[in-house]
PDB file of N, H, CA, C and O in Angstrom:
ATOM      1  N   MET A   1     218.422 108.751 102.707  1.00  0.00           N
ATOM      2  CA  MET A   1     219.522 109.422 102.078  1.00  0.00           C
ATOM      3  C   MET A   1     220.067 110.458 103.071  1.00  0.00           C
ATOM      4  O   MET A   1     219.329 111.311 103.565  1.00  0.00           O
ATOM      5  N   VAL A   2     221.348 110.368 103.347  1.00  0.00           N
ATOM      6  H   VAL A   2     221.948 109.676 102.946  1.00  0.00           H
ATOM      7  CA  VAL A   2     222.003 111.288 104.273  1.00  0.00           C
ATOM      8  C   VAL A   2     223.009 112.115 103.487  1.00  0.00           C
ATOM      9  O   VAL A   2     223.888 111.577 102.813  1.00  0.00           O
ATOM     10  N   ILE A   3     222.866 113.436 103.584  1.00  0.00           N
ATOM     11  H   ILE A   3     222.152 113.874 104.131  1.00  0.00           H
ATOM     12  CA  ILE A   3     223.789 114.334 102.898  1.00  0.00           C
ATOM     13  C   ILE A   3     224.518 115.139 103.971  1.00  0.00           C
ATOM     14  O   ILE A   3     223.909 115.904 104.718  1.00  0.00           O
ATOM     15  N   ASP A   4     225.833 114.949 104.029  1.00  0.00           N
ATOM     16  H   ASP A   4     226.328 114.327 103.422  1.00  0.00           H
ATOM     17  CA  ASP A   4     226.629 115.630 105.044  1.00  0.00           C
ATOM     18  C   ASP A   4     227.001 117.053 104.628  1.00  0.00           C
ATOM     19  O   ASP A   4     227.155 117.926 105.482  1.00  0.00           O
ATOM     20  N   ASP A   5     227.146 117.293 103.333  1.00  0.00           N
ATOM     21  H   ASP A   5     227.021 116.585 102.638  1.00  0.00           H
ATOM     22  CA  ASP A   5     227.542 118.612 102.849  1.00  0.00           C
ATOM     23  C   ASP A   5     226.358 119.569 102.958  1.00  0.00           C
ATOM     24  O   ASP A   5     225.325 119.356 102.323  1.00  0.00           O
ATOM     25  N   LEU A   6     226.505 120.612 103.756  1.00  0.00           N
ATOM     26  H   LEU A   6     227.344 120.785 104.272  1.00  0.00           H
ATOM     27  CA  LEU A   6     225.407 121.531 104.038  1.00  0.00           C
ATOM     28  C   LEU A   6     224.867 122.224 102.781  1.00  0.00           C
ATOM     29  O   LEU A   6     223.649 122.254 102.606  1.00  0.00           O
ATOM     30  N   PRO A   7     225.695 122.776 101.908  1.00  0.00           N
ATOM     31  CA  PRO A   7     225.153 123.400 100.694  1.00  0.00           C
ATOM     32  C   PRO A   7     224.421 122.389  99.795  1.00  0.00           C
ATOM     33  O   PRO A   7     223.391 122.713  99.204  1.00  0.00           O
ATOM     34  N   GLU A   8     224.948 121.193  99.700  1.00  0.00           N
ATOM     35  H   GLU A   8     225.785 120.930 100.180  1.00  0.00           H
ATOM     36  CA  GLU A   8     224.286 120.166  98.884  1.00  0.00           C
ATOM     37  C   GLU A   8     222.941 119.786  99.509  1.00  0.00           C
ATOM     38  O   GLU A   8     221.954 119.588  98.800  1.00  0.00           O
ATOM     39  N   ARG A   9     222.911 119.687 100.827  1.00  0.00           N
ATOM     40  H   ARG A   9     223.713 119.848 101.402  1.00  0.00           H
ATOM     41  CA  ARG A   9     221.670 119.371 101.527  1.00  0.00           C
ATOM     42  C   ARG A   9     220.638 120.490 101.305  1.00  0.00           C
ATOM     43  O   ARG A   9     219.463 120.217 101.062  1.00  0.00           O
ATOM     44  N   ALA A  10     221.090 121.749 101.392  1.00  0.00           N
ATOM     45  H   ALA A  10     222.044 121.971 101.589  1.00  0.00           H
ATOM     46  CA  ALA A  10     220.195 122.887 101.188  1.00  0.00           C
ATOM     47  C   ALA A  10     219.636 122.882  99.762  1.00  0.00           C
ATOM     48  O   ALA A  10     218.451 123.148  99.565  1.00  0.00           O
ATOM     49  N   ASN A  11     220.474 122.583  98.773  1.00  0.00           N
ATOM     50  H   ASN A  11     221.437 122.367  98.933  1.00  0.00           H
ATOM     51  CA  ASN A  11     220.010 122.523  97.382  1.00  0.00           C
ATOM     52  C   ASN A  11     219.003 121.395  97.182  1.00  0.00           C
ATOM     53  O   ASN A  11     218.029 121.555  96.445  1.00  0.00           O
ATOM     54  N   THR A  12     219.229 120.267  97.827  1.00  0.00           N
ATOM     55  H   THR A  12     220.020 120.137  98.425  1.00  0.00           H
ATOM     56  CA  THR A  12     218.305 119.136  97.712  1.00  0.00           C
ATOM     57  C   THR A  12     216.955 119.502  98.320  1.00  0.00           C
ATOM     58  O   THR A  12     215.911 119.235  97.725  1.00  0.00           O
ATOM     59  N   VAL A  13     216.973 120.109  99.495  1.00  0.00           N
ATOM     60  H   VAL A  13     217.821 120.327  99.979  1.00  0.00           H
ATOM     61  CA  VAL A  13     215.725 120.524 100.153  1.00  0.00           C
ATOM     62  C   VAL A  13     215.014 121.570  99.298  1.00  0.00           C
ATOM     63  O   VAL A  13     213.796 121.511  99.129  1.00  0.00           O
ATOM     64  N   LEU A  14     215.778 122.533  98.756  1.00  0.00           N
ATOM     65  H   LEU A  14     216.767 122.580  98.894  1.00  0.00           H
ATOM     66  CA  LEU A  14     215.197 123.563  97.906  1.00  0.00           C
ATOM     67  C   LEU A  14     214.539 122.942  96.676  1.00  0.00           C
ATOM     68  O   LEU A  14     213.450 123.362  96.284  1.00  0.00           O
ATOM     69  N   GLY A  15     215.174 121.964  96.071  1.00  0.00           N
ATOM     70  H   GLY A  15     216.059 121.623  96.390  1.00  0.00           H
ATOM     71  CA  GLY A  15     214.594 121.276  94.912  1.00  0.00           C
ATOM     72  C   GLY A  15     213.307 120.562  95.267  1.00  0.00           C
ATOM     73  O   GLY A  15     212.331 120.621  94.518  1.00  0.00           O
ATOM     74  N   LEU A  16     213.301 119.888  96.405  1.00  0.00           N
ATOM     75  H   LEU A  16     214.093 119.840  97.013  1.00  0.00           H
ATOM     76  CA  LEU A  16     212.097 119.173  96.838  1.00  0.00           C
ATOM     77  C   LEU A  16     210.967 120.152  97.146  1.00  0.00           C
ATOM     78  O   LEU A  16     209.814 119.902  96.795  1.00  0.00           O
ATOM     79  N   LEU A  17     211.294 121.266  97.801  1.00  0.00           N
ATOM     80  H   LEU A  17     212.230 121.470  98.086  1.00  0.00           H
ATOM     81  CA  LEU A  17     210.279 122.268  98.114  1.00  0.00           C
ATOM     82  C   LEU A  17     209.729 122.911  96.835  1.00  0.00           C
ATOM     83  O   LEU A  17     208.537 123.205  96.747  1.00  0.00           O
ATOM     84  N   THR A  18     210.590 123.125  95.863  1.00  0.00           N
ATOM     85  H   THR A  18     211.558 122.887  95.934  1.00  0.00           H
ATOM     86  CA  THR A  18     210.151 123.698  94.588  1.00  0.00           C
ATOM     87  C   THR A  18     209.167 122.767  93.892  1.00  0.00           C
ATOM     88  O   THR A  18     208.140 123.220  93.386  1.00  0.00           O
ATOM     89  N   LYS A  19     209.467 121.475  93.862  1.00  0.00           N
ATOM     90  H   LYS A  19     210.301 121.107  94.274  1.00  0.00           H
ATOM     91  CA  LYS A  19     208.549 120.497  93.258  1.00  0.00           C
ATOM     92  C   LYS A  19     207.216 120.485  94.001  1.00  0.00           C
ATOM     93  O   LYS A  19     206.153 120.439  93.382  1.00  0.00           O
ATOM     94  N   GLU A  20     207.279 120.525  95.330  1.00  0.00           N
ATOM     95  H   GLU A  20     208.142 120.563  95.833  1.00  0.00           H
ATOM     96  CA  GLU A  20     206.051 120.518  96.137  1.00  0.00           C
ATOM     97  C   GLU A  20     205.213 121.767  95.863  1.00  0.00           C
ATOM     98  O   GLU A  20     203.988 121.690  95.764  1.00  0.00           O
ATOM     99  N   LEU A  21     205.878 122.915  95.741  1.00  0.00           N
ATOM    100  H   LEU A  21     206.873 122.978  95.822  1.00  0.00           H
ATOM    101  CA  LEU A  21     205.181 124.166  95.441  1.00  0.00           C
ATOM    102  C   LEU A  21     204.509 124.106  94.075  1.00  0.00           C
ATOM    103  O   LEU A  21     203.383 124.578  93.919  1.00  0.00           O
ATOM    104  N   GLN A  22     205.186 123.532  93.088  1.00  0.00           N
ATOM    105  H   GLN A  22     206.101 123.148  93.215  1.00  0.00           H
ATOM    106  CA  GLN A  22     204.605 123.397  91.749  1.00  0.00           C
ATOM    107  C   GLN A  22     203.364 122.516  91.780  1.00  0.00           C
ATOM    108  O   GLN A  22     202.373 122.805  91.108  1.00  0.00           O
ATOM    109  N   ILE A  23     203.419 121.454  92.550  1.00  0.00           N
ATOM    110  H   ILE A  23     204.223 121.220  93.095  1.00  0.00           H
ATOM    111  CA  ILE A  23     202.262 120.556  92.665  1.00  0.00           C
ATOM    112  C   ILE A  23     201.091 121.291  93.313  1.00  0.00           C
ATOM    113  O   ILE A  23     199.953 121.167  92.860  1.00  0.00           O
ATOM    114  N   ILE A  24     201.364 122.051  94.366  1.00  0.00           N
ATOM    115  H   ILE A  24     202.288 122.152  94.734  1.00  0.00           H
ATOM    116  CA  ILE A  24     200.300 122.796  95.054  1.00  0.00           C
ATOM    117  C   ILE A  24     199.701 123.855  94.130  1.00  0.00           C
ATOM    118  O   ILE A  24     198.485 124.043  94.105  1.00  0.00           O
ATOM    119  N   GLU A  25     200.555 124.548  93.371  1.00  0.00           N
ATOM    120  H   GLU A  25     201.544 124.396  93.392  1.00  0.00           H
ATOM    121  CA  GLU A  25     200.051 125.573  92.440  1.00  0.00           C
ATOM    122  C   GLU A  25     199.181 124.945  91.359  1.00  0.00           C
ATOM    123  O   GLU A  25     198.143 125.502  91.004  1.00  0.00           O
ATOM    124  N   LEU A  26     199.588 123.794  90.831  1.00  0.00           N
ATOM    125  H   LEU A  26     200.432 123.342  91.119  1.00  0.00           H
ATOM    126  CA  LEU A  26     198.791 123.103  89.819  1.00  0.00           C
ATOM    127  C   LEU A  26     197.450 122.663  90.397  1.00  0.00           C
ATOM    128  O   LEU A  26     196.415 122.781  89.741  1.00  0.00           O
ATOM    129  N   LYS A  27     197.474 122.158  91.617  1.00  0.00           N
ATOM    130  H   LYS A  27     198.315 122.061  92.150  1.00  0.00           H
ATOM    131  CA  LYS A  27     196.235 121.744  92.281  1.00  0.00           C
ATOM    132  C   LYS A  27     195.290 122.931  92.434  1.00  0.00           C
ATOM    133  O   LYS A  27     194.090 122.806  92.194  1.00  0.00           O
ATOM    134  N   ASN A  28     195.828 124.078  92.833  1.00  0.00           N
ATOM    135  H   ASN A  28     196.803 124.179  93.028  1.00  0.00           H
ATOM    136  CA  ASN A  28     195.002 125.278  93.001  1.00  0.00           C
ATOM    137  C   ASN A  28     194.431 125.752  91.660  1.00  0.00           C
ATOM    138  O   ASN A  28     193.278 126.177  91.592  1.00  0.00           O
ATOM    139  N   GLN A  29     195.231 125.679  90.605  1.00  0.00           N
ATOM    140  H   GLN A  29     196.168 125.334  90.660  1.00  0.00           H
ATOM    141  CA  GLN A  29     194.737 126.071  89.281  1.00  0.00           C
ATOM    142  C   GLN A  29     193.574 125.185  88.853  1.00  0.00           C
ATOM    143  O   GLN A  29     192.570 125.670  88.331  1.00  0.00           O
ATOM    144  N   ILE A  30     193.715 123.901  89.075  1.00  0.00           N
ATOM    145  H   ILE A  30     194.530 123.506  89.499  1.00  0.00           H
ATOM    146  CA  ILE A  30     192.651 122.949  88.709  1.00  0.00           C
ATOM    147  C   ILE A  30     191.388 123.238  89.525  1.00  0.00           C
ATOM    148  O   ILE A  30     190.289 123.276  88.971  1.00  0.00           O
ATOM    149  N   GLN A  31     191.539 123.443  90.833  1.00  0.00           N
ATOM    150  H   GLN A  31     192.431 123.412  91.283  1.00  0.00           H
ATOM    151  CA  GLN A  31     190.383 123.727  91.678  1.00  0.00           C
ATOM    152  C   GLN A  31     189.698 125.021  91.262  1.00  0.00           C
ATOM    153  O   GLN A  31     188.469 125.096  91.261  1.00  0.00           O
ATOM    154  N   ASN A  32     190.477 126.041  90.910  1.00  0.00           N
ATOM    155  H   ASN A  32     191.475 125.980  90.912  1.00  0.00           H
ATOM    156  CA  ASN A  32     189.887 127.308  90.473  1.00  0.00           C
ATOM    157  C   ASN A  32     189.117 127.144  89.172  1.00  0.00           C
ATOM    158  O   ASN A  32     188.031 127.702  89.019  1.00  0.00           O
ATOM    159  N   LYS A  33     189.670 126.382  88.234  1.00  0.00           N
ATOM    160  H   LYS A  33     190.552 125.929  88.358  1.00  0.00           H
ATOM    161  CA  LYS A  33     188.991 126.159  86.956  1.00  0.00           C
ATOM    162  C   LYS A  33     187.677 125.406  87.168  1.00  0.00           C
ATOM    163  O   LYS A  33     186.657 125.753  86.572  1.00  0.00           O
ATOM    164  N   VAL A  34     187.703 124.396  88.002  1.00  0.00           N
ATOM    165  H   VAL A  34     188.532 124.115  88.486  1.00  0.00           H
ATOM    166  CA  VAL A  34     186.493 123.630  88.295  1.00  0.00           C
ATOM    167  C   VAL A  34     185.454 124.525  88.960  1.00  0.00           C
ATOM    168  O   VAL A  34     184.272 124.456  88.625  1.00  0.00           O
ATOM    169  N   LYS A  35     185.882 125.356  89.889  1.00  0.00           N
ATOM    170  H   LYS A  35     186.843 125.413  90.161  1.00  0.00           H
ATOM    171  CA  LYS A  35     184.959 126.265  90.577  1.00  0.00           C
ATOM    172  C   LYS A  35     184.327 127.240  89.589  1.00  0.00           C
ATOM    173  O   LYS A  35     183.122 127.486  89.647  1.00  0.00           O
ATOM    174  N   ILE A  36     185.127 127.795  88.687  1.00  0.00           N
ATOM    175  H   ILE A  36     186.105 127.595  88.640  1.00  0.00           H
ATOM    176  CA  ILE A  36     184.606 128.732  87.686  1.00  0.00           C
ATOM    177  C   ILE A  36     183.593 128.029  86.789  1.00  0.00           C
ATOM    178  O   ILE A  36     182.530 128.578  86.498  1.00  0.00           O
ATOM    179  N   ASP A  37     183.923 126.811  86.351  1.00  0.00           N
ATOM    180  H   ASP A  37     184.786 126.365  86.587  1.00  0.00           H
ATOM    181  CA  ASP A  37     183.000 126.056  85.491  1.00  0.00           C
ATOM    182  C   ASP A  37     181.691 125.751  86.215  1.00  0.00           C
ATOM    183  O   ASP A  37     180.614 125.893  85.635  1.00  0.00           O
ATOM    184  N   LEU A  38     181.776 125.337  87.467  1.00  0.00           N
ATOM    185  H   LEU A  38     182.650 125.221  87.939  1.00  0.00           H
ATOM    186  CA  LEU A  38     180.564 125.024  88.231  1.00  0.00           C
ATOM    187  C   LEU A  38     179.730 126.282  88.464  1.00  0.00           C
ATOM    188  O   LEU A  38     178.505 126.250  88.353  1.00  0.00           O
ATOM    189  N   ASP A  39     180.399 127.387  88.787  1.00  0.00           N
ATOM    190  H   ASP A  39     181.394 127.413  88.877  1.00  0.00           H
ATOM    191  CA  ASP A  39     179.673 128.641  88.987  1.00  0.00           C
ATOM    192  C   ASP A  39     178.929 129.042  87.716  1.00  0.00           C
ATOM    193  O   ASP A  39     177.787 129.497  87.780  1.00  0.00           O
ATOM    194  N   LYS A  40     179.573 128.873  86.565  1.00  0.00           N
ATOM    195  H   LYS A  40     180.500 128.504  86.513  1.00  0.00           H
ATOM    196  CA  LYS A  40     178.928 129.222  85.292  1.00  0.00           C
ATOM    197  C   LYS A  40     177.729 128.319  85.028  1.00  0.00           C
ATOM    198  O   LYS A  40     176.673 128.789  84.604  1.00  0.00           O
ATOM    199  N   GLN A  41     177.891 127.020  85.280  1.00  0.00           N
ATOM    200  H   GLN A  41     178.749 126.637  85.625  1.00  0.00           H
ATOM    201  CA  GLN A  41     176.784 126.089  85.067  1.00  0.00           C
ATOM    202  C   GLN A  41     175.609 126.422  85.986  1.00  0.00           C
ATOM    203  O   GLN A  41     174.455 126.403  85.558  1.00  0.00           O
ATOM    204  N   GLN A  42     175.907 126.726  87.243  1.00  0.00           N
ATOM    205  H   GLN A  42     176.844 126.742  87.591  1.00  0.00           H
ATOM    206  CA  GLN A  42     174.839 127.059  88.183  1.00  0.00           C
ATOM    207  C   GLN A  42     174.144 128.356  87.779  1.00  0.00           C
ATOM    208  O   GLN A  42     172.921 128.462  87.868  1.00  0.00           O
ATOM    209  N   ARG A  43     174.923 129.338  87.336  1.00  0.00           N
ATOM    210  H   ARG A  43     175.917 129.252  87.264  1.00  0.00           H
ATOM    211  CA  ARG A  43     174.346 130.620  86.917  1.00  0.00           C
ATOM    212  C   ARG A  43     173.463 130.419  85.686  1.00  0.00           C
ATOM    213  O   ARG A  43     172.364 130.967  85.612  1.00  0.00           O
ATOM    214  N   ASP A  44     173.950 129.623  84.711  1.00  0.00           N
ATOM    215  H   ASP A  44     174.843 129.177  84.772  1.00  0.00           H
ATOM    216  CA  ASP A  44     173.163 129.344  83.509  1.00  0.00           C
ATOM    217  C   ASP A  44     171.864 128.623  83.858  1.00  0.00           C
ATOM    218  O   ASP A  44     170.804 128.956  83.328  1.00  0.00           O
ATOM    219  N   TYR A  45     171.945 127.643  84.745  1.00  0.00           N
ATOM    220  H   TYR A  45     172.806 127.373  85.176  1.00  0.00           H
ATOM    221  CA  TYR A  45     170.751 126.900  85.153  1.00  0.00           C
ATOM    222  C   TYR A  45     169.749 127.833  85.826  1.00  0.00           C
ATOM    223  O   TYR A  45     168.555 127.797  85.527  1.00  0.00           O
ATOM    224  N   LEU A  46     170.241 128.663  86.730  1.00  0.00           N
ATOM    225  H   LEU A  46     171.211 128.693  86.973  1.00  0.00           H
ATOM    226  CA  LEU A  46     169.361 129.595  87.430  1.00  0.00           C
ATOM    227  C   LEU A  46     168.682 130.549  86.447  1.00  0.00           C
ATOM    228  O   LEU A  46     167.478 130.783  86.545  1.00  0.00           O
ATOM    229  N   LEU A  47     169.441 131.095  85.508  1.00  0.00           N
ATOM    230  H   LEU A  47     170.420 130.905  85.429  1.00  0.00           H
ATOM    231  CA  LEU A  47     168.860 132.018  84.532  1.00  0.00           C
ATOM    232  C   LEU A  47     167.832 131.317  83.644  1.00  0.00           C
ATOM    233  O   LEU A  47     166.784 131.886  83.340  1.00  0.00           O
ATOM    234  N   ASN A  48     168.125 130.092  83.232  1.00  0.00           N
ATOM    235  H   ASN A  48     168.977 129.630  83.480  1.00  0.00           H
ATOM    236  CA  ASN A  48     167.168 129.337  82.405  1.00  0.00           C
ATOM    237  C   ASN A  48     165.878 129.063  83.174  1.00  0.00           C
ATOM    238  O   ASN A  48     164.785 129.143  82.614  1.00  0.00           O
ATOM    239  N   GLN A  49     166.014 128.739  84.456  1.00  0.00           N
ATOM    240  H   GLN A  49     166.903 128.674  84.910  1.00  0.00           H
ATOM    241  CA  GLN A  49     164.819 128.497  85.270  1.00  0.00           C
ATOM    242  C   GLN A  49     164.008 129.778  85.436  1.00  0.00           C
ATOM    243  O   GLN A  49     162.778 129.746  85.409  1.00  0.00           O
ATOM    244  N   GLN A  50     164.698 130.905  85.608  1.00  0.00           N
ATOM    245  H   GLN A  50     165.698 130.931  85.630  1.00  0.00           H
ATOM    246  CA  GLN A  50     163.995 132.179  85.735  1.00  0.00           C
ATOM    247  C   GLN A  50     163.260 132.525  84.437  1.00  0.00           C
ATOM    248  O   GLN A  50     162.123 132.996  84.473  1.00  0.00           O
ATOM    249  N   ILE A  51     163.904 132.293  83.302  1.00  0.00           N
ATOM    250  H   ILE A  51     164.828 131.910  83.273  1.00  0.00           H
ATOM    251  CA  ILE A  51     163.264 132.558  82.011  1.00  0.00           C
ATOM    252  C   ILE A  51     162.035 131.672  81.849  1.00  0.00           C
ATOM    253  O   ILE A  51     160.980 132.134  81.415  1.00  0.00           O
ATOM    254  N   LYS A  52     162.177 130.404  82.200  1.00  0.00           N
ATOM    255  H   LYS A  52     163.034 130.029  82.553  1.00  0.00           H
ATOM    256  CA  LYS A  52     161.060 129.457  82.092  1.00  0.00           C
ATOM    257  C   LYS A  52     159.884 129.911  82.959  1.00  0.00           C
ATOM    258  O   LYS A  52     158.732 129.882  82.527  1.00  0.00           O
ATOM    259  N   THR A  53     160.192 130.328  84.181  1.00  0.00           N
ATOM    260  H   THR A  53     161.128 130.351  84.532  1.00  0.00           H
ATOM    261  CA  THR A  53     159.139 130.770  85.094  1.00  0.00           C
ATOM    262  C   THR A  53     158.464 132.031  84.570  1.00  0.00           C
ATOM    263  O   THR A  53     157.240 132.143  84.628  1.00  0.00           O
ATOM    264  N   ILE A  54     159.233 132.969  84.066  1.00  0.00           N
ATOM    265  H   ILE A  54     160.228 132.878  84.019  1.00  0.00           H
ATOM    266  CA  ILE A  54     158.669 134.199  83.513  1.00  0.00           C
ATOM    267  C   ILE A  54     157.775 133.886  82.320  1.00  0.00           C
ATOM    268  O   ILE A  54     156.688 134.449  82.196  1.00  0.00           O
ATOM    269  N   GLN A  55     158.224 132.992  81.440  1.00  0.00           N
ATOM    270  H   GLN A  55     159.108 132.535  81.540  1.00  0.00           H
ATOM    271  CA  GLN A  55     157.422 132.619  80.276  1.00  0.00           C
ATOM    272  C   GLN A  55     156.117 131.967  80.699  1.00  0.00           C
ATOM    273  O   GLN A  55     155.068 132.233  80.112  1.00  0.00           O
ATOM    274  N   GLU A  56     156.176 131.121  81.706  1.00  0.00           N
ATOM    275  H   GLU A  56     157.028 130.905  82.183  1.00  0.00           H
ATOM    276  CA  GLU A  56     154.958 130.469  82.193  1.00  0.00           C
ATOM    277  C   GLU A  56     154.001 131.500  82.793  1.00  0.00           C
ATOM    278  O   GLU A  56     152.790 131.422  82.586  1.00  0.00           O
ATOM    279  N   GLU A  57     154.541 132.457  83.529  1.00  0.00           N
ATOM    280  H   GLU A  57     155.524 132.520  83.697  1.00  0.00           H
ATOM    281  CA  GLU A  57     153.703 133.494  84.134  1.00  0.00           C
ATOM    282  C   GLU A  57     153.053 134.369  83.068  1.00  0.00           C
ATOM    283  O   GLU A  57     151.916 134.809  83.231  1.00  0.00           O
ATOM    284  N   LEU A  58     153.766 134.617  81.991  1.00  0.00           N
ATOM    285  H   LEU A  58     154.691 134.259  81.858  1.00  0.00           H
ATOM    286  CA  LEU A  58     153.233 135.453  80.916  1.00  0.00           C
ATOM    287  C   LEU A  58     152.366 134.665  79.940  1.00  0.00           C
ATOM    288  O   LEU A  58     151.699 135.242  79.081  1.00  0.00           O
ATOM    289  N   GLY A  59     152.383 133.355  80.080  1.00  0.00           N
ATOM    290  H   GLY A  59     152.925 132.886  80.777  1.00  0.00           H
ATOM    291  CA  GLY A  59     151.626 132.521  79.154  1.00  0.00           C
ATOM    292  C   GLY A  59     152.327 132.365  77.823  1.00  0.00           C
ATOM    293  O   GLY A  59     151.706 131.988  76.829  1.00  0.00           O
ATOM    294  N   ASP A  60     153.608 132.650  77.797  1.00  0.00           N
ATOM    295  H   ASP A  60     154.113 132.956  78.604  1.00  0.00           H
ATOM    296  CA  ASP A  60     154.385 132.566  76.562  1.00  0.00           C
ATOM    297  C   ASP A  60     155.266 131.327  76.534  1.00  0.00           C
ATOM    298  O   ASP A  60     156.319 131.327  75.896  1.00  0.00           O
ATOM    299  N   ASN A  61     154.855 130.297  77.203  1.00  0.00           N
ATOM    300  H   ASN A  61     154.000 130.296  77.721  1.00  0.00           H
ATOM    301  CA  ASN A  61     155.654 129.082  77.226  1.00  0.00           C
ATOM    302  C   ASN A  61     155.691 128.493  75.819  1.00  0.00           C
ATOM    303  O   ASN A  61     154.643 128.151  75.271  1.00  0.00           O
ATOM    304  N   PRO A  62     156.873 128.370  75.227  1.00  0.00           N
ATOM    305  CA  PRO A  62     156.965 127.861  73.858  1.00  0.00           C
ATOM    306  C   PRO A  62     156.417 126.439  73.711  1.00  0.00           C
ATOM    307  O   PRO A  62     155.903 126.082  72.652  1.00  0.00           O
ATOM    308  N   HIS A  63     156.523 125.639  74.748  1.00  0.00           N
ATOM    309  H   HIS A  63     156.941 125.929  75.609  1.00  0.00           H
ATOM    310  CA  HIS A  63     156.011 124.271  74.678  1.00  0.00           C
ATOM    311  C   HIS A  63     154.481 124.278  74.608  1.00  0.00           C
ATOM    312  O   HIS A  63     153.883 123.477  73.889  1.00  0.00           O
ATOM    313  N   THR A  64     153.864 125.175  75.349  1.00  0.00           N
ATOM    314  H   THR A  64     154.350 125.826  75.933  1.00  0.00           H
ATOM    315  CA  THR A  64     152.411 125.293  75.313  1.00  0.00           C
ATOM    316  C   THR A  64     151.962 125.713  73.925  1.00  0.00           C
ATOM    317  O   THR A  64     150.976 125.192  73.403  1.00  0.00           O
ATOM    318  N   GLN A  65     152.674 126.645  73.330  1.00  0.00           N
ATOM    319  H   GLN A  65     153.474 127.068  73.754  1.00  0.00           H
ATOM    320  CA  GLN A  65     152.338 127.102  71.981  1.00  0.00           C
ATOM    321  C   GLN A  65     152.486 125.962  70.974  1.00  0.00           C
ATOM    322  O   GLN A  65     151.640 125.808  70.093  1.00  0.00           O
ATOM    323  N   ASP A  66     153.541 125.165  71.092  1.00  0.00           N
ATOM    324  H   ASP A  66     154.228 125.289  71.808  1.00  0.00           H
ATOM    325  CA  ASP A  66     153.729 124.023  70.200  1.00  0.00           C
ATOM    326  C   ASP A  66     152.579 123.030  70.331  1.00  0.00           C
ATOM    327  O   ASP A  66     152.078 122.518  69.330  1.00  0.00           O
ATOM    328  N   ILE A  67     152.167 122.763  71.550  1.00  0.00           N
ATOM    329  H   ILE A  67     152.573 123.179  72.363  1.00  0.00           H
ATOM    330  CA  ILE A  67     151.066 121.824  71.774  1.00  0.00           C
ATOM    331  C   ILE A  67     149.784 122.371  71.159  1.00  0.00           C
ATOM    332  O   ILE A  67     149.030 121.627  70.531  1.00  0.00           O
ATOM    333  N   SER A  68     149.536 123.655  71.333  1.00  0.00           N
ATOM    334  H   SER A  68     150.148 124.259  71.843  1.00  0.00           H
ATOM    335  CA  SER A  68     148.341 124.272  70.747  1.00  0.00           C
ATOM    336  C   SER A  68     148.366 124.176  69.223  1.00  0.00           C
ATOM    337  O   SER A  68     147.345 123.882  68.602  1.00  0.00           O
ATOM    338  N   ASP A  69     149.513 124.420  68.628  1.00  0.00           N
ATOM    339  H   ASP A  69     150.343 124.659  69.132  1.00  0.00           H
ATOM    340  CA  ASP A  69     149.652 124.326  67.169  1.00  0.00           C
ATOM    341  C   ASP A  69     149.386 122.901  66.684  1.00  0.00           C
ATOM    342  O   ASP A  69     148.702 122.698  65.680  1.00  0.00           O
ATOM    343  N   LEU A  70     149.927 121.924  67.399  1.00  0.00           N
ATOM    344  H   LEU A  70     150.482 122.090  68.214  1.00  0.00           H
ATOM    345  CA  LEU A  70     149.722 120.530  67.010  1.00  0.00           C
ATOM    346  C   LEU A  70     148.254 120.123  67.148  1.00  0.00           C
ATOM    347  O   LEU A  70     147.719 119.409  66.301  1.00  0.00           O
ATOM    348  N   ARG A  71     147.612 120.582  68.219  1.00  0.00           N
ATOM    349  H   ARG A  71     148.047 121.162  68.907  1.00  0.00           H
ATOM    350  CA  ARG A  71     146.184 120.276  68.391  1.00  0.00           C
ATOM    351  C   ARG A  71     145.362 120.891  67.264  1.00  0.00           C
ATOM    352  O   ARG A  71     144.444 120.267  66.732  1.00  0.00           O
ATOM    353  N   GLY A  72     145.709 122.131  66.910  1.00  0.00           N
ATOM    354  H   GLY A  72     146.455 122.639  67.342  1.00  0.00           H
ATOM    355  CA  GLY A  72     144.993 122.789  65.824  1.00  0.00           C
ATOM    356  C   GLY A  72     145.172 122.050  64.508  1.00  0.00           C
ATOM    357  O   GLY A  72     144.214 121.892  63.751  1.00  0.00           O
ATOM    358  N   SER A  73     146.370 121.602  64.231  1.00  0.00           N
ATOM    359  H   SER A  73     147.149 121.730  64.846  1.00  0.00           H
ATOM    360  CA  SER A  73     146.626 120.841  63.014  1.00  0.00           C
ATOM    361  C   SER A  73     145.868 119.526  63.004  1.00  0.00           C
ATOM    362  O   SER A  73     145.320 119.115  61.981  1.00  0.00           O
ATOM    363  N   ALA A  74     145.846 118.861  64.176  1.00  0.00           N
ATOM    364  H   ALA A  74     146.292 119.195  65.007  1.00  0.00           H
ATOM    365  CA  ALA A  74     145.147 117.582  64.265  1.00  0.00           C
ATOM    366  C   ALA A  74     143.637 117.778  64.066  1.00  0.00           C
ATOM    367  O   ALA A  74     142.987 116.960  63.416  1.00  0.00           O
ATOM    368  N   GLU A  75     143.085 118.853  64.621  1.00  0.00           N
ATOM    369  H   GLU A  75     143.613 119.517  65.149  1.00  0.00           H
ATOM    370  CA  GLU A  75     141.652 119.112  64.465  1.00  0.00           C
ATOM    371  C   GLU A  75     141.301 119.411  63.020  1.00  0.00           C
ATOM    372  O   GLU A  75     140.244 119.000  62.540  1.00  0.00           O
ATOM    373  N   LYS A  76     142.176 120.121  62.320  1.00  0.00           N
ATOM    374  H   LYS A  76     143.034 120.455  62.709  1.00  0.00           H
ATOM    375  CA  LYS A  76     141.932 120.432  60.909  1.00  0.00           C
ATOM    376  C   LYS A  76     141.935 119.156  60.070  1.00  0.00           C
ATOM    377  O   LYS A  76     141.117 119.007  59.162  1.00  0.00           O
ATOM    378  N   GLU A  77     142.839 118.252  60.365  1.00  0.00           N
ATOM    379  H   GLU A  77     143.504 118.373  61.102  1.00  0.00           H
ATOM    380  CA  GLU A  77     142.936 117.004  59.605  1.00  0.00           C
ATOM    381  C   GLU A  77     141.731 116.100  59.888  1.00  0.00           C
ATOM    382  O   GLU A  77     141.299 115.362  59.003  1.00  0.00           O
ATOM    383  N   MET A  78     141.189 116.148  61.093  1.00  0.00           N
ATOM    384  H   MET A  78     141.540 116.748  61.812  1.00  0.00           H
ATOM    385  CA  MET A  78     140.065 115.291  61.443  1.00  0.00           C
ATOM    386  C   MET A  78     138.766 115.836  60.873  1.00  0.00           C
ATOM    387  O   MET A  78     137.813 115.081  60.677  1.00  0.00           O
ATOM    388  N   ALA A  79     138.715 117.122  60.607  1.00  0.00           N
ATOM    389  H   ALA A  79     139.489 117.735  60.767  1.00  0.00           H
ATOM    390  CA  ALA A  79     137.475 117.729  60.128  1.00  0.00           C
ATOM    391  C   ALA A  79     137.263 117.494  58.658  1.00  0.00           C
ATOM    392  O   ALA A  79     136.262 117.942  58.100  1.00  0.00           O
TER     393      ALA A  79
END
């Protein structure tokens, strides 16, 4: 497409640049949202692992307590 009229050519280029800028801004918004979501997931995972480790160190692991309760119930039923 060849546009000889300078103002018309400038408006066409401006329109194309505006569309390109909108696409880049949308891409950046999407990347920022994904980064925020991933950061939150990583932070949550890290905190959960720290809680799990602390519970294990203190002997307060809820899974261990559940197993102990089930063993106690099973022993009572067998007796």
